[in-house]
C-alpha positions as CSV (number, residue, x, y, z in Angstrom):
1,M,118.6,107.1,105.4
2,V,117.5,109.8,102.6
3,K,118.0,107.9,99.5
4,F,116.3,104.3,101.4
5,F,113.3,106.8,102.0
6,E,113.5,107.5,98.5
7,M,113.6,104.0,96.9
8,S,111.0,103.0,99.1
9,L,108.4,105.9,98.1
10,K,109.1,105.1,94.1
11,L,108.3,101.2,94.5
12,L,105.1,102.2,96.7
13,L,104.2,104.8,94.1
14,H,104.4,102.1,91.0
15,V,102.3,99.7,93.1
16,A,99.5,102.3,93.9
17,V,98.9,103.0,90.7
18,A,99.5,99.6,88.9
19,G,96.1,99.0,91.7
20,A,94.4,101.9,90.5
21,I,94.3,101.3,86.9
22,A,93.3,97.3,88.5
23,S,90.7,98.4,90.8
24,G,89.4,100.9,88.3
25,S,89.0,98.6,85.2
26,A,87.5,95.9,87.4
27,R,85.0,97.8,88.9
28,A,84.3,99.8,85.4
29,S,81.6,97.5,84.1
30,T,80.4,97.0,87.4
31,E,79.5,100.8,88.5
32,T,76.3,102.3,87.9
33,A,76.1,106.2,87.4
34,G,71.9,106.5,88.4
35,D,71.1,109.5,86.5
36,K,74.6,111.0,85.5
37,K,76.2,110.3,82.7
38,F,78.9,107.5,82.3
39,L,82.4,108.1,80.9
40,D,85.1,105.4,80.3
41,F,87.3,105.5,83.1
42,Q,89.3,102.7,82.3
43,A,90.4,104.7,79.2
44,M,91.1,107.8,80.6
45,Q,93.4,106.2,83.2
46,Q,95.7,104.4,80.7
47,N,95.9,108.3,79.1
48,V,96.8,109.4,82.8
49,V,99.8,106.3,82.9
50,Q,101.3,107.1,79.5
51,L,101.5,110.8,79.6
52,V,102.4,110.9,82.9
53,Q,105.6,108.7,81.8
54,Q,105.7,110.8,78.8
55,M,106.5,114.0,81.2
56,S,107.6,112.3,84.5
57,D,111.1,113.5,83.4
58,E,110.3,117.3,82.7
59,T,109.8,120.4,85.3
60,A,106.8,122.6,85.1
61,K,107.0,125.9,83.5
62,P,106.3,129.0,85.7
63,S,103.1,131.0,84.8
64,T,103.1,134.4,83.5
65,D,100.0,135.5,85.1
66,N,101.4,137.2,88.1
67,S,98.4,138.1,89.5
68,A,97.1,134.0,89.6
69,T,99.1,131.7,92.2
70,R,98.8,128.7,91.0
71,S,102.4,128.1,90.6
72,K,102.3,127.6,94.3
73,P,102.1,124.3,95.5
74,L,98.8,123.8,97.6
75,D,99.3,123.7,101.1
76,Q,97.1,120.6,101.6
77,E,97.9,119.9,105.0
78,K,101.6,121.3,104.1
79,S,102.5,119.5,100.7
80,L,105.9,119.9,99.2
81,P,107.0,123.1,97.6
82,A,106.8,122.5,93.8
83,I,109.4,122.1,91.7
84,V,109.5,125.0,89.4
85,P,112.6,126.8,88.0
86,K,112.7,130.2,90.6
87,A,111.3,133.6,89.1
88,S,113.9,135.7,87.3
89,N,112.5,138.9,88.7
90,Q,111.5,139.9,92.2
91,S,107.9,139.7,93.0
92,T,106.6,142.9,93.8
93,S,103.0,141.0,95.6
94,Y,102.1,142.1,99.4
95,H,100.9,139.1,99.7
96,R,103.0,136.9,102.1
97,R,102.2,133.3,103.1
98,S,100.9,132.1,106.4
99,N,103.7,129.8,108.3
100,S,101.0,127.8,110.3
101,Y,99.9,124.7,109.7
102,A,97.7,123.8,106.3
103,T,96.1,127.4,106.5
104,N,96.9,128.7,103.0
105,P,94.0,129.0,100.7
106,D,94.3,126.5,97.4
107,S,95.4,129.1,94.6
108,D,92.4,130.4,92.0
109,P,92.0,129.0,89.7
110,P,93.1,125.5,92.0
111,R,97.0,124.4,91.5
112,Y,97.0,121.9,88.9
113,V,95.7,124.5,86.2
114,R,98.0,126.5,83.5
115,R,97.7,128.7,80.6
116,L,97.7,126.0,77.8
117,S,101.2,128.2,76.8
118,D,102.9,126.9,79.8
119,I,102.3,123.3,79.3
120,G,105.5,123.4,76.6
121,V,104.4,122.8,73.9
122,E,105.5,125.0,71.3
123,A,102.3,124.4,69.1
124,F,99.8,126.3,71.9
125,K,103.0,129.1,73.4
126,D,100.6,132.0,72.0
127,I,97.6,130.9,73.8
128,T,97.2,132.8,76.6
129,W,94.0,133.5,77.1
130,L,92.6,129.7,77.8
131,D,93.3,127.3,80.7
132,I,93.5,123.8,81.0
133,G,94.4,121.2,83.8
134,F,93.6,117.8,84.5
135,E,94.2,116.4,88.6
136,S,94.6,112.6,89.3
137,R,94.1,111.2,92.5
138,M,94.8,108.0,94.2
139,R,94.6,106.5,97.8
140,Y,94.7,103.3,99.7
141,E,93.4,103.7,103.4
142,H,93.8,101.1,106.2
143,R,91.7,102.0,109.3
144,H,91.5,99.6,112.5
145,N,88.9,99.9,115.0
146,D,87.8,103.0,113.4
147,I,86.1,105.0,116.0
148,R,83.8,107.3,114.2
149,R,81.9,103.2,112.3
150,I,80.0,101.3,116.1
151,E,81.3,98.5,114.0
152,G,84.9,97.5,115.0
153,G,87.3,95.8,113.1
154,N,89.4,96.0,109.4
155,D,88.4,98.5,106.7
156,D,90.3,99.4,103.2
157,P,88.9,101.6,100.9
158,F,90.3,102.9,98.3
159,F,89.1,106.2,96.8
160,L,89.7,108.2,93.5
161,R,88.8,111.4,92.4
162,N,89.7,112.7,88.8
163,R,89.2,116.8,88.0
164,A,89.7,118.2,85.0
165,W,89.2,122.5,84.6
166,I,88.7,124.7,81.8
167,G,88.5,128.4,81.5
168,I,88.8,131.5,78.7
169,R,90.7,134.5,80.3
170,D,91.8,138.1,78.6
171,I,89.9,137.3,75.0
172,L,86.8,138.2,75.8
173,D,87.6,140.7,78.4
174,P,85.5,141.5,80.5
175,F,83.9,138.2,80.4
176,R,85.9,134.9,81.6
177,F,84.2,131.6,82.2
178,A,85.7,128.3,84.1
179,V,83.9,125.2,84.6
180,E,85.8,122.2,86.4
181,F,84.4,118.7,86.7
182,Q,85.2,116.5,89.2
183,D,84.6,112.5,89.8
184,S,85.0,111.1,93.1
185,R,84.4,107.1,93.8
186,V,85.0,104.5,96.9
187,Y,86.0,100.9,96.0
188,N,87.0,98.1,98.2
189,N,85.1,100.1,101.6
190,R,83.5,98.1,104.2
191,F,80.8,100.6,104.6
192,V,77.6,102.4,102.7
193,S,79.6,105.4,101.3
194,T,78.6,109.1,102.2
195,D,78.6,111.8,100.6
196,Q,81.9,112.5,101.6
197,E,83.4,109.9,99.8
198,R,81.4,109.7,96.2
199,N,80.1,112.5,94.2
200,E,80.5,110.9,90.4
201,F,80.3,112.9,87.6
202,D,79.4,116.4,88.7
203,L,80.6,120.3,88.3
204,I,82.5,121.7,91.5
205,N,83.5,124.6,89.1
206,A,80.8,126.1,86.2
207,Y,80.5,130.3,86.5
208,G,80.6,133.2,84.8
209,E,82.4,136.8,85.6
210,L,82.8,140.4,84.6
211,Y,86.7,141.3,85.2
212,F,88.0,144.3,85.4
213,K,91.7,144.5,85.5
214,S,92.6,147.9,86.6
215,A,88.9,149.1,87.3
216,L,90.2,150.5,90.9
217,G,93.8,151.8,89.4
218,A,96.8,150.8,91.2
219,D,98.4,150.2,94.4
220,D,101.5,151.3,96.0
221,R,103.8,148.7,94.0
222,G,102.4,149.1,90.7
223,N,100.2,145.8,90.9
224,N,96.7,146.6,89.4
225,R,93.7,146.5,91.4
226,P,91.1,144.9,89.9
227,I,86.6,144.3,90.2
228,R,85.7,141.4,89.8
229,F,82.1,140.1,89.6
230,R,81.2,136.4,90.0
231,V,78.1,134.5,89.6
232,G,77.0,130.5,89.5
233,R,78.7,127.3,91.6
234,F,82.3,127.7,93.0
235,A,84.4,126.0,95.1
236,Y,86.9,127.7,96.7
237,E,89.0,128.6,100.2
238,A,89.1,131.8,102.0
239,T,90.8,133.2,105.1
240,D,92.5,130.4,107.3
241,R,90.3,127.5,105.7
242,R,88.5,127.1,108.2
243,F,85.1,128.2,107.3
244,I,84.9,127.6,103.3
245,A,87.4,125.0,102.2
246,R,87.7,123.2,99.4
247,N,88.3,120.5,101.9
248,E,91.4,119.3,99.2
249,W,91.7,116.4,101.3
250,R,88.1,114.6,101.7
251,N,87.3,112.7,98.6
252,T,84.4,114.5,97.7
253,T,84.1,118.6,97.2
254,N,82.5,121.7,99.5
255,S,81.0,124.1,96.6
256,F,78.6,126.7,96.2
257,E,75.7,128.1,93.9
258,G,75.7,132.1,94.1
259,F,77.7,135.2,93.6
260,R,80.9,137.0,94.6
261,L,82.1,140.1,94.4
262,N,85.5,140.7,95.1
263,L,87.3,144.5,95.1
264,G,91.1,144.2,94.4
265,R,93.4,140.9,94.3
266,E,96.1,138.8,96.3
267,A,98.5,141.0,95.2
268,N,97.0,144.0,96.1
269,D,98.2,145.5,99.9
270,W,94.1,145.3,100.7
271,E,91.8,143.5,99.4
272,L,88.0,142.9,99.7
273,D,85.6,139.6,99.1
274,L,81.7,139.5,99.3
275,F,79.5,137.0,98.9
276,G,75.9,135.1,99.2
277,M,75.8,132.1,99.0
278,Q,73.8,128.2,99.1
279,P,75.7,125.1,100.0
280,V,75.5,122.8,96.8
281,R,74.1,119.4,98.5
282,R,76.2,116.0,97.0
283,L,74.3,113.7,95.6
284,Q,75.6,110.4,94.8
285,T,75.2,109.4,91.3
286,R,72.5,112.3,90.7
287,F,74.0,116.1,89.6
288,D,74.3,118.1,92.9
289,E,71.5,120.9,93.5
290,A,71.6,124.2,95.6
291,N,70.3,124.3,99.6
292,D,67.4,126.3,99.1
293,H,67.1,126.3,102.5
294,L,70.3,127.3,103.5
295,W,72.1,130.6,102.7
296,T,75.2,131.7,103.6
297,F,76.9,135.5,103.2
298,G,79.8,137.7,104.4
299,A,82.7,139.9,103.8
300,I,86.2,139.1,104.1
301,A,88.8,142.3,104.3
302,T,92.2,141.4,104.2
303,W,95.5,144.2,104.7
304,R,98.7,143.3,103.5
305,R,100.6,146.7,103.8
306,W,102.4,145.3,106.6
307,S,103.0,141.7,105.5
308,D,106.6,141.7,106.0
309,I,105.5,141.2,110.0
310,I,101.5,141.6,109.8
311,T,98.7,140.3,107.3
312,I,95.1,141.2,108.4
313,Q,91.8,139.9,107.7
314,P,88.1,140.9,109.6
315,Y,85.3,139.2,108.7
316,Y,81.5,138.8,108.8
317,L,80.8,135.6,108.0
318,G,76.6,134.5,108.1
319,Q,74.0,131.7,107.8
320,K,70.0,131.6,107.2
321,Q,68.4,128.4,107.2
322,T,64.6,127.9,106.8
323,A,63.3,124.6,108.4
324,D,63.4,122.2,106.0
325,P,60.2,119.5,106.9
326,N,62.4,116.8,105.0
327,G,65.8,117.3,106.6
328,F,68.4,114.0,107.2
329,T,69.3,115.3,110.6
330,A,67.3,117.2,113.5
331,T,69.0,120.4,112.6
332,N,67.8,120.2,109.4
333,K,64.6,120.7,110.5
334,L,65.4,123.7,112.5
335,D,65.3,128.0,111.6
336,R,69.0,129.4,112.3
337,E,70.5,132.1,112.0
338,I,74.4,132.7,112.6
339,H,76.5,135.5,112.6
340,M,80.0,135.5,113.6
341,P,82.2,138.2,113.5
342,G,86.1,137.4,113.6
343,F,90.0,138.1,112.6
344,R,92.9,137.0,111.7
345,A,96.2,138.5,111.9
346,Y,99.5,136.1,111.0
347,G,103.2,137.1,110.5
348,N,106.5,137.0,111.5
349,V,108.1,138.7,114.6
350,G,111.5,138.9,112.3
351,S,113.6,136.2,112.7
352,W,112.6,134.6,115.7
353,F,109.4,133.2,115.6
354,D,106.3,133.0,112.5
355,Y,102.7,133.4,114.4
356,D,98.9,132.7,113.5
357,V,95.9,133.7,115.1
358,S,92.4,133.8,114.9
359,Y,89.4,134.5,117.0
360,N,85.2,133.8,116.5
361,H,82.0,134.5,118.4
362,Q,78.8,133.3,117.7
363,L,75.6,134.9,118.2
364,G,71.9,134.6,116.6
365,F,69.6,131.4,117.5
366,S,69.0,128.2,116.5
367,G,65.3,126.9,116.4
368,P,64.0,127.9,119.8
369,R,67.9,128.7,121.5
370,R,69.5,131.3,121.2
371,Q,72.4,130.7,119.9
372,D,76.2,132.2,121.9
373,A,79.5,130.4,121.1
374,Q,83.4,131.0,120.6
375,G,86.2,129.6,119.4
376,Y,90.4,130.7,119.0
377,T,93.5,129.0,117.9
378,V,96.9,130.1,118.5
379,E,100.2,128.9,116.4
380,V,103.6,129.8,116.9
381,G,106.4,128.3,115.1
382,K,110.0,128.5,114.2
383,T,111.8,127.7,111.2
384,F,115.8,127.4,111.9
385,N,118.3,128.3,110.1
386,H,119.1,124.9,108.9
387,S,119.5,123.3,104.8
388,W,116.9,120.6,105.6
389,K,114.3,123.4,107.0
390,P,113.3,122.1,110.4
391,R,110.5,123.8,111.6
392,L,108.6,123.3,115.4
393,G,105.0,124.7,115.5
394,L,103.0,124.8,119.2
395,F,99.4,125.0,118.5
396,Y,96.0,125.9,120.6
397,G,92.3,125.4,119.2
398,Y,89.2,125.9,121.1
399,A,85.8,125.8,120.4
400,S,83.0,125.7,123.2
401,G,80.7,123.3,123.4
402,D,76.6,123.7,124.6
403,K,76.9,123.5,128.4
404,D,73.6,122.7,129.3
405,P,71.3,121.0,127.1
406,N,68.4,121.5,129.1
407,D,68.6,125.3,129.0
408,N,67.6,127.7,125.9
409,V,70.9,128.6,124.6
410,D,72.8,126.5,122.1
411,N,76.8,127.5,122.8
412,R,78.7,125.1,120.6
413,F,80.1,126.5,117.6
414,D,79.6,126.1,114.3
415,R,82.1,126.0,111.4
416,F,80.2,126.6,108.4
417,F,82.1,124.9,105.9
418,G,85.7,124.2,107.0
419,F,88.0,121.9,106.5
420,A,88.4,119.0,109.5
421,R,91.4,117.1,109.3
422,P,94.5,119.1,110.4
423,W,92.5,118.9,113.6
424,S,92.6,115.4,113.3
425,A,94.3,113.4,110.6
426,D,92.2,110.4,111.5
427,H,88.3,112.9,110.9
428,Y,87.6,112.3,114.9
429,V,87.4,115.8,115.8
430,I,86.3,119.5,113.9
431,Y,86.1,122.8,115.1
432,E,83.4,122.2,117.1
433,N,83.8,121.1,121.5
434,L,87.0,121.1,121.2
435,K,89.8,122.0,123.6
436,A,93.3,120.6,121.0
437,P,97.1,121.0,122.1
438,K,99.3,120.3,119.9
439,I,103.1,120.4,119.1
440,R,104.1,119.4,115.1
441,F,107.9,119.4,114.4
442,E,109.0,119.2,110.3
443,F,111.7,118.9,107.9
444,S,112.7,118.5,104.1
445,P,116.1,116.6,103.7
446,T,116.1,117.3,99.8
447,Q,113.2,119.4,98.0
448,K,111.7,115.8,96.8
449,L,111.5,114.6,100.4
450,G,110.0,115.9,103.7
451,F,109.0,114.4,107.3
452,E,106.2,115.1,109.4
453,L,105.7,114.6,113.1
454,G,103.0,115.1,115.3
455,Y,101.5,114.7,118.9
456,G,98.1,116.2,120.3
457,G,95.9,115.3,122.5
458,Y,92.1,116.5,122.3
459,W,88.8,117.6,125.5
460,L,85.6,118.4,125.3
461,A,85.0,122.4,125.6
462,S,82.3,120.5,127.9
463,S,81.5,117.5,128.8
464,T,77.5,117.3,128.2
465,D,77.7,117.8,124.4
466,R,79.0,115.8,121.3
467,M,82.3,114.4,120.1
468,F,80.7,115.3,116.4
469,D,82.2,112.0,114.1
470,T,82.5,109.2,116.3
471,L,80.0,106.2,116.5
472,D,77.9,107.0,113.2
473,G,77.3,110.5,115.1
474,N,78.4,112.3,111.6
475,I,75.9,114.7,109.3
476,S,76.3,112.9,106.3
477,N,73.1,112.4,104.1
478,T,73.1,108.6,104.4
479,I,73.7,107.8,107.9
480,K,71.4,108.1,110.4
481,D,73.0,109.0,113.7
482,P,72.6,106.9,117.1
483,G,73.5,109.8,119.2
484,F,75.9,107.5,120.9
485,N,78.1,110.3,120.7
486,R,76.6,112.4,123.1
487,D,76.3,111.8,127.1
488,R,73.5,114.8,127.8
489,T,74.8,114.4,131.8
490,G,78.3,115.1,131.5
491,K,79.3,111.5,133.7
492,S,81.2,110.2,130.6
493,G,84.2,113.0,130.9
494,D,85.6,115.0,128.7
495,F,89.0,113.5,127.6
496,A,88.7,112.1,124.3
497,G,92.5,110.9,124.1
498,H,95.5,111.8,121.7
499,S,97.5,111.0,119.6
500,F,100.5,110.4,117.2
501,E,100.8,111.7,113.8
502,G,103.6,110.6,111.1
503,R,104.1,111.0,107.6
504,I,106.5,111.2,104.9
505,R,106.1,113.3,101.5
506,Y,107.8,112.7,98.6
507,Q,107.3,114.7,95.3
508,P,109.6,112.6,92.2
509,T,108.9,115.0,89.9
510,S,106.8,118.2,89.5
511,R,103.3,116.8,88.6
512,I,103.5,113.8,90.5
513,S,103.5,113.7,94.2
514,T,103.6,111.0,97.1
515,I,102.5,110.4,101.0
516,L,102.5,107.8,103.3
517,G,100.5,108.6,106.9
518,Y,100.3,107.0,110.0
519,T,98.4,107.8,113.1
520,H,97.5,106.3,116.0
521,F,95.0,107.0,118.6
522,T,95.0,106.4,121.8
523,A,91.8,106.8,123.3
524,G,90.3,108.3,126.3
525,E,87.6,108.4,129.4
526,F,85.0,110.0,127.3
527,V,85.3,107.5,123.9
528,K,85.8,104.6,126.4
529,N,82.5,105.5,128.1
530,R,80.4,105.4,125.1
531,I,82.1,103.2,124.2
532,A,80.7,100.8,127.0
533,A,78.0,103.1,127.3
534,T,75.9,102.1,123.9
535,S,77.4,98.3,123.2
536,C,75.8,95.7,122.4
537,A,75.5,93.9,125.7
538,V,74.3,96.8,127.3
539,L,71.6,97.6,124.7
540,N,70.4,94.3,123.4
541,K,69.4,95.9,120.5
542,E,70.2,97.3,117.3
543,P,72.3,99.6,117.0
544,C,75.3,99.2,119.4
545,T,78.1,99.5,119.6
546,D,80.9,96.8,119.2
547,Q,82.7,96.6,122.7
548,R,86.0,97.1,122.0
549,S,89.1,100.0,123.6
550,G,88.5,102.5,121.2
551,D,92.4,102.8,120.3
552,T,92.5,103.1,116.2
553,D,95.3,102.5,113.9
554,F,94.9,104.2,110.6
555,I,97.8,104.0,107.9
556,Y,97.3,105.1,103.6
557,F,98.8,105.4,101.2
558,E,98.0,108.7,98.7
559,V,99.2,109.1,94.9
560,L,98.5,112.7,93.0
561,I,99.1,113.2,89.0
562,S,98.8,116.6,87.7
563,L,98.9,116.1,83.9
564,L,100.3,119.3,82.9
């Protein structure tokens, strides 16, 4: 059975790569990049395939830099472990990864970046001061009766995302810098593209930093404790990715402009991350720019002294927005201020089970209304002592919704800039107005092959608030929200639906990863009633919702190629 799946996924991999090249070639001559500069991606994709063919049987060499974690794989909704030789020396790091689903931040720099000395080319073996990386991702999706849209039917988009990184370290210390380029495109999409899918020729990292390697001495295990001050544009992830994330699943990436001050690093027994930054507006065909009306700021502390049992992360995050009279959404046009103290703790209770818990409370104001909201998550899991490493996980997440649309209190929890997909593989719900119990089971028969199964239910915490990303109710800067995703009377009910999720992850080489996934969503009373109440037969005007059951199917196949 395992060999059958490996052979099937190899075949799908060849088909996907060929399709990506054909699609890119066919569309390259017709795509326009607005004010952004044009690049020859047809030639780039040909070079990608040639290089991967040359390197497909090689294994990645581990980095010699103990201060970074890029030799570890991204837990991008649970990727397979990287195929690398085992380290010869036992690590002195205090850091322990969480076993909870998709909550480990990407490394800094990202997982696909390596020192030039580590790529296996003899001529570069002494160039340890240059970081470099190239990554290409291709994903095909098939969606049937997607409830994110007011129109039913099929949609078969094809997504391409290309990234490149270059960074300088050590040789100019304490000064360092890095630049990360990204090009995101979507083809064959039925609906108008948004800034969640398309962002051509842009920079998601472009910063300079001062790095003082041993400014705070060393911890008890001898790990140097640095001070790092970074200024510019940066994309990164923090805590459990629920409030600051790159959003790796999405075709475009969250980015910020401002500053970060880090005391300590991941390997230390304690670390403090301080920041003040403006989110970057993703302009699909023009160079992105910072949102001058919004600042986010905060402090994140991490205590790892007892990390074999527990890692503790107390933090404070905030947002301050000045009203934008030309804002795209009603929320953009409000003065807002949100203060959120919170904490996260994760670890293991011996060999019995692992856990990951968090709690957050939000205070402040949103326009004329007082902000009073809360959210929390609880996950426990058990990894069984078997060569296939089976794991069973139980999860519950809660985020408050607005209880009364007519009072002076806003109870809707704000997810800041966190990830969305692990809440719902088809992206129907996010960390707001939600009650979400889930169960997951996963196992890896081989190091290259992994399986995941999940089942979850979704209820609205408040039946008078919205179900975020349904019936064109998203907050992208492209599609106007018709308001169909909220029933202010609460008569549509609070049960959104339940879903089954399955994924097969296959990693043929250390540089190529593939995912084949399927999700079936069965609509609950809220979704069914909102479709019926906003149907074309009822409204007799545009926009209106195509009448359908609310049940949906989502199939996707993804290929991720790291070239170094």
